[in-house]
C-alpha positions as a Python dict, from the first residue, in 0.01 Angstrom:
ca = {
    (1, 'X'): (0, 0, 0),
    (2, 'X'): (-86, 44, 367),
    (3, 'X'): (-333, -175, 549),
    (4, 'X'): (-627, 65, 522),
    (5, 'X'): (-583, 79, 143),
    (6, 'X'): (-584, 461, 137),
    (7, 'X'): (-218, 522, 46),
    (8, 'X'): (25, 401, -212),
    (9, 'X'): (379, 427, -76),
    (10, 'X'): (698, 368, -269),
    (11, 'X'): (991, 291, -42),
    (12, 'X'): (1331, 378, -185),
    (13, 'X'): (1552, 181, 51),
    (14, 'X'): (1893, 291, -87),
    (15, 'X'): (1827, 647, 31),
    (16, 'X'): (1625, 557, 340),
    (17, 'X'): (1329, 749, 203),
    (18, 'X'): (974, 693, 82),
    (19, 'X'): (704, 880, -107),
    (20, 'X'): (330, 827, -77),
    (21, 'X'): (7, 943, -236),
    (22, 'X'): (-343, 911, -97),
    (23, 'X'): (-557, 698, -323),
    (24, 'X'): (-932, 650, -357),
    (25, 'X'): (-926, 322, -548),
    (26, 'X'): (-728, 86, -766),
    (27, 'X'): (-838, 126, -1126),
    (28, 'X'): (-662, -156, -1307),
    (29, 'X'): (-376, -403, -1309),
    (30, 'X'): (-208, -603, -1583),
    (31, 'X'): (88, -838, -1580),
    (32, 'X'): (267, -802, -1913),
    (33, 'X'): (544, -1036, -2027),
    (34, 'X'): (787, -779, -1886),
    (35, 'X'): (639, -616, -1574),
    (36, 'X'): (333, -553, -1357),
    (37, 'X'): (149, -231, -1440),
    (38, 'X'): (-99, -88, -1189),
    (39, 'X'): (-329, 213, -1214),
    (40, 'X'): (-468, 406, -917),
    (41, 'X'): (-697, 703, -869),
    (42, 'X'): (-550, 949, -621),
    (43, 'X'): (-713, 1218, -412),
    (44, 'X'): (-502, 1509, -538),
    (45, 'X'): (-275, 1389, -821),
    (46, 'X'): (-525, 1242, -1067),
    (47, 'X'): (-440, 899, -1204),
    (48, 'X'): (-120, 723, -1104),
    (49, 'X'): (76, 462, -1300),
    (50, 'X'): (297, 222, -1106),
    (51, 'X'): (527, -37, -1266),
    (52, 'X'): (668, -318, -1052),
    (53, 'X'): (590, -111, -742),
    (54, 'X'): (770, 201, -873),
    (55, 'X'): (584, 524, -949),
    (56, 'X'): (602, 618, -1318),
    (57, 'X'): (376, 920, -1352),
    (58, 'X'): (73, 1105, -1222),
    (59, 'X'): (-176, 1324, -1404),
    (60, 'X'): (-80, 1626, -1197),
    (61, 'X'): (296, 1655, -1242),
    (62, 'X'): (403, 1451, -1546),
    (63, 'X'): (431, 1768, -1756),
    (64, 'X'): (755, 1855, -1575),
    (65, 'X'): (933, 1543, -1692),
    (66, 'X'): (784, 1522, -2041),
    (67, 'X'): (853, 1886, -2124),
    (68, 'X'): (1209, 1884, -1992),
    (69, 'X'): (1296, 1563, -2174),
    (70, 'X'): (1166, 1708, -2502),
    (71, 'X'): (1193, 2083, -2548),
    (72, 'X'): (1547, 2159, -2426),
    (73, 'X'): (1703, 1904, -2660),
    (74, 'X'): (1486, 2003, -2958),
    (75, 'X'): (1562, 2373, -2912),
    (76, 'X'): (1931, 2297, -2861),
    (77, 'X'): (1960, 2108, -3190),
    (78, 'X'): (1990, 2337, -3489),
    (79, 'X'): (1717, 2177, -3701),
    (80, 'X'): (1577, 1850, -3566),
    (81, 'X'): (1380, 1661, -3828),
    (82, 'X'): (1412, 1292, -3741),
    (83, 'X'): (1360, 1191, -3378),
    (84, 'X'): (1373, 851, -3209),
    (85, 'X'): (1219, 791, -2865),
    (86, 'X'): (1336, 483, -2678),
    (87, 'X'): (1080, 384, -2416),
    (88, 'X'): (822, 654, -2358),
    (89, 'X'): (530, 412, -2359),
    (90, 'X'): (295, 655, -2186),
    (91, 'X'): (338, 877, -2498),
    (92, 'X'): (372, 1205, -2308),
    (93, 'X'): (716, 1271, -2452),
    (94, 'X'): (589, 1184, -2801),
    (95, 'X'): (312, 1442, -2762),
    (96, 'X'): (561, 1713, -2664),
    (97, 'X'): (802, 1632, -2949),
    (98, 'X'): (522, 1649, -3204),
    (99, 'X'): (439, 2003, -3093),
    (100, 'X'): (747, 2109, -3292),
    (101, 'X'): (630, 2175, -3650),
    (102, 'X'): (980, 2126, -3794),
    (103, 'X'): (996, 1765, -3677),
    (104, 'X'): (923, 1544, -3978),
    (105, 'X'): (923, 1198, -3822),
    (106, 'X'): (923, 1040, -3476),
    (107, 'X'): (975, 671, -3418),
    (108, 'X'): (894, 551, -3068),
    (109, 'X'): (1013, 207, -2957),
    (110, 'X'): (887, 69, -2627),
    (111, 'X'): (929, -295, -2541),
    (112, 'X'): (596, -320, -2355),
    (113, 'X'): (278, -250, -2551),
    (114, 'X'): (70, -274, -2234),
    (115, 'X'): (217, 51, -2103),
    (116, 'X'): (77, 234, -2404),
    (117, 'X'): (-259, 58, -2386),
    (118, 'X'): (-295, 154, -2020),
    (119, 'X'): (-193, 513, -2100),
    (120, 'X'): (-452, 531, -2376),
    (121, 'X'): (-716, 431, -2123),
    (122, 'X'): (-611, 628, -1815),
    (123, 'X'): (-396, 912, -1957),
    (124, 'X'): (-571, 984, -2289),
    (125, 'X'): (-444, 1342, -2288),
    (126, 'X'): (-87, 1211, -2320),
    (127, 'X'): (-183, 999, -2619),
    (128, 'X'): (-351, 1281, -2812),
    (129, 'X'): (-78, 1282, -3079),
    (130, 'X'): (-47, 905, -3125),
    (131, 'X'): (-225, 920, -3461),
    (132, 'X'): (-17, 1208, -3593),
    (133, 'X'): (101, 1101, -3941),
    (134, 'X'): (459, 1185, -3841),
    (135, 'X'): (452, 929, -3558),
    (136, 'X'): (539, 560, -3577),
    (137, 'X'): (487, 348, -3265),
    (138, 'X'): (680, 22, -3243),
    (139, 'X'): (663, -231, -2961),
    (140, 'X'): (1005, -388, -2971),
    (141, 'X'): (1348, -391, -2811),
    (142, 'X'): (1489, -38, -2822),
    (143, 'X'): (1843, -161, -2763),
    (144, 'X'): (1821, -385, -3070),
    (145, 'X'): (1657, -106, -3271),
    (146, 'X'): (1944, 133, -3204),
    (147, 'X'): (2205, -135, -3267),
    (148, 'X'): (2054, -195, -3613),
    (149, 'X'): (1982, 171, -3697),
    (150, 'X'): (2140, 310, -4011),
    (151, 'X'): (2451, 518, -3942),
    (152, 'X'): (2394, 895, -3930),
    (153, 'X'): (2019, 865, -3982),
    (154, 'X'): (1880, 1044, -3675),
    (155, 'X'): (1897, 1401, -3541),
    (156, 'X'): (1777, 1347, -3182),
    (157, 'X'): (1744, 1036, -2966),
    (158, 'X'): (1536, 1066, -2649),
    (159, 'X'): (1571, 787, -2395),
    (160, 'X'): (1254, 803, -2184),
    (161, 'X'): (1324, 498, -1974),
    (162, 'X'): (1246, 344, -1640),
    (163, 'X'): (1519, 308, -1378),
    (164, 'X'): (1823, 94, -1473),
    (165, 'X'): (1660, -229, -1356),
    (166, 'X'): (1448, -483, -1541),
    (167, 'X'): (1366, -387, -1903),
    (168, 'X'): (1549, -54, -1865),
    (169, 'X'): (1881, -193, -1745),
    (170, 'X'): (2046, -219, -2087),
    (171, 'X'): (1979, 148, -2165),
    (172, 'X'): (2249, 266, -1924),
    (173, 'X'): (2570, 119, -2066),
    (174, 'X'): (2848, 188, -2315),
    (175, 'X'): (2721, -52, -2583),
    (176, 'X'): (2387, 127, -2602),
    (177, 'X'): (2546, 472, -2603),
    (178, 'X'): (2781, 364, -2880),
    (179, 'X'): (2486, 248, -3091),
    (180, 'X'): (2316, 584, -3036),
    (181, 'X'): (2626, 782, -3128),
    (182, 'X'): (2668, 591, -3454),
    (183, 'X'): (2302, 647, -3547),
    (184, 'X'): (2320, 1023, -3491),
    (185, 'X'): (2414, 1268, -3763),
    (186, 'X'): (2691, 1522, -3703),
    (187, 'X'): (2562, 1763, -3438),
    (188, 'X'): (2300, 1515, -3329),
    (189, 'X'): (2203, 1487, -2963),
    (190, 'X'): (2114, 1200, -2732),
    (191, 'X'): (1917, 1291, -2421),
    (192, 'X'): (1841, 1049, -2140),
    (193, 'X'): (1668, 1080, -1806),
    (194, 'X'): (1954, 1053, -1560),
    (195, 'X'): (1793, 1010, -1219),
    (196, 'X'): (1827, 1225, -906),
    (197, 'X'): (2138, 1438, -850),
    (198, 'X'): (2084, 1409, -477),
    (199, 'X'): (2062, 1031, -437),
    (200, 'X'): (2188, 881, -765),
    (201, 'X'): (2513, 1073, -811),
    (202, 'X'): (2729, 760, -870),
    (203, 'X'): (2496, 653, -1150),
    (204, 'X'): (2490, 1001, -1303),
    (205, 'X'): (2870, 1016, -1294),
    (206, 'X'): (2897, 669, -1449),
    (207, 'X'): (2648, 759, -1725),
    (208, 'X'): (2837, 1074, -1818),
    (209, 'X'): (3166, 886, -1818),
    (210, 'X'): (3027, 614, -2044),
    (211, 'X'): (2890, 874, -2289),
    (212, 'X'): (3232, 1036, -2316),
    (213, 'X'): (3408, 699, -2341),
    (214, 'X'): (3215, 604, -2657),
    (215, 'X'): (3304, 931, -2827),
    (216, 'X'): (3039, 1190, -2756),
    (217, 'X'): (3200, 1532, -2777),
    (218, 'X'): (3004, 1735, -2520),
    (219, 'X'): (2768, 1676, -2229),
    (220, 'X'): (2506, 1888, -2057),
    (221, 'X'): (2304, 1780, -1752),
    (222, 'X'): (1984, 1974, -1681),
    (223, 'X'): (1796, 1980, -1350),
    (224, 'X'): (1422, 2000, -1287),
    (225, 'X'): (1170, 1918, -1012),
    (226, 'X'): (970, 1595, -1023),
    (227, 'X'): (770, 1546, -707),
    (228, 'X'): (669, 1181, -747),
    (229, 'X'): (1024, 1051, -807),
    (230, 'X'): (1275, 975, -529),
    (231, 'X'): (1400, 1300, -374),
    (232, 'X'): (1162, 1509, -590),
    (233, 'X'): (1460, 1636, -793),
    (234, 'X'): (1554, 1492, -1132),
    (235, 'X'): (1792, 1535, -1423),
    (236, 'X'): (1830, 1465, -1791),
    (237, 'X'): (2167, 1448, -1964),
    (238, 'X'): (2236, 1558, -2321),
    (239, 'X'): (2529, 1412, -2518),
    (240, 'X'): (2626, 1573, -2850),
    (241, 'X'): (2808, 1420, -3145),
    (242, 'X'): (3066, 1626, -3329),
    (243, 'X'): (2998, 1965, -3171),
    (244, 'X'): (3005, 2156, -2845),
    (245, 'X'): (2700, 2296, -2667),
    (246, 'X'): (2668, 2662, -2761),
    (247, 'X'): (2345, 2773, -2599),
    (248, 'X'): (2011, 2702, -2764),
    (249, 'X'): (1772, 2862, -3011),
    (250, 'X'): (1633, 3117, -2765),
    (251, 'X'): (1434, 3316, -3020),
    (252, 'X'): (1261, 3003, -3146),
    (253, 'X'): (1186, 2888, -2791),
    (254, 'X'): (1049, 3229, -2696),
    (255, 'X'): (833, 3243, -3007),
    (256, 'X'): (711, 2884, -2998),
    (257, 'X'): (371, 2832, -3158),
    (258, 'X'): (264, 2586, -2888),
    (259, 'X'): (194, 2613, -2517),
    (260, 'X'): (383, 2455, -2228),
    (261, 'X'): (315, 2440, -1856),
    (262, 'X'): (673, 2442, -1727),
    (263, 'X'): (928, 2492, -2003),
    (264, 'X'): (1029, 2839, -2121),
    (265, 'X'): (1349, 3023, -2208),
    (266, 'X'): (1428, 3122, -1850),
    (267, 'X'): (1363, 2771, -1720),
    (268, 'X'): (1592, 2630, -1988),
    (269, 'X'): (1874, 2865, -1884),
    (270, 'X'): (1824, 2797, -1515),
    (271, 'X'): (1814, 2420, -1563),
    (272, 'X'): (2179, 2420, -1671),
    (273, 'X'): (2299, 2585, -1348),
    (274, 'X'): (2462, 2333, -1114),
    (275, 'X'): (2489, 2353, -736),
    (276, 'X'): (2838, 2326, -594),
    (277, 'X'): (2806, 1965, -481),
    (278, 'X'): (2735, 1860, -842),
    (279, 'X'): (3033, 2055, -972),
    (280, 'X'): (3253, 1889, -714),
    (281, 'X'): (3123, 1541, -793),
    (282, 'X'): (3117, 1566, -1172),
    (283, 'X'): (3392, 1810, -1265),
    (284, 'X'): (3661, 1741, -1009),
}
């Protein structure tokens, strides 16, 4: 935060870039056993959550991330009934998943309960579905949860994680992906936020390679804007067990009974289109 206390600035040194938001005041701060969580009120982006100095979400643009991490994978799966969310403590992804009436159960495992408590206080709209009878919230180690999950017991796994540092580091390796693959039923899909295609390409390439190495049969990386994250351009990567990607349930997506702010059929199709530099880096 600058000396006049009117801006929060996140410096992303590896890319020589930074992103800042004008703030009116600091709302709260808590040091959990895992990380420091801060809340700010901004001038134009509503409330802002920062963890260990890194921007997590704002009121204004979080719908982009939460919708793209949820609806593409759920409309790509043939009939998703049992969903697991690893991370996702702000509960925005949980809310989007529970918009799907065919989903019968969602188990969310986030290691840090304080993230959810802060979200309940400062992002109550994201926590509107927390008491849905289909939802179970656990505050535990997601890596351990997946390692101990019953084989072929889950249709979709959504990894809504922080960057691969601190508590999120173990969510970006072969051992974790192998646990996820074993827990998925045939045709099941793992989706994970996979950072910026512009400035995290080595990580994205390594993630995709690790997913294939443990036996996933098909991958699909989708692109979407996310202003408050480094470069403003983000991805999520889907990995499927036992089947190829053959489009998605367009009719169901077009006729969805719920509303979205960003996601629709055309956005879903466009998100799978790669620029040439990505093709060169990932398919060469």
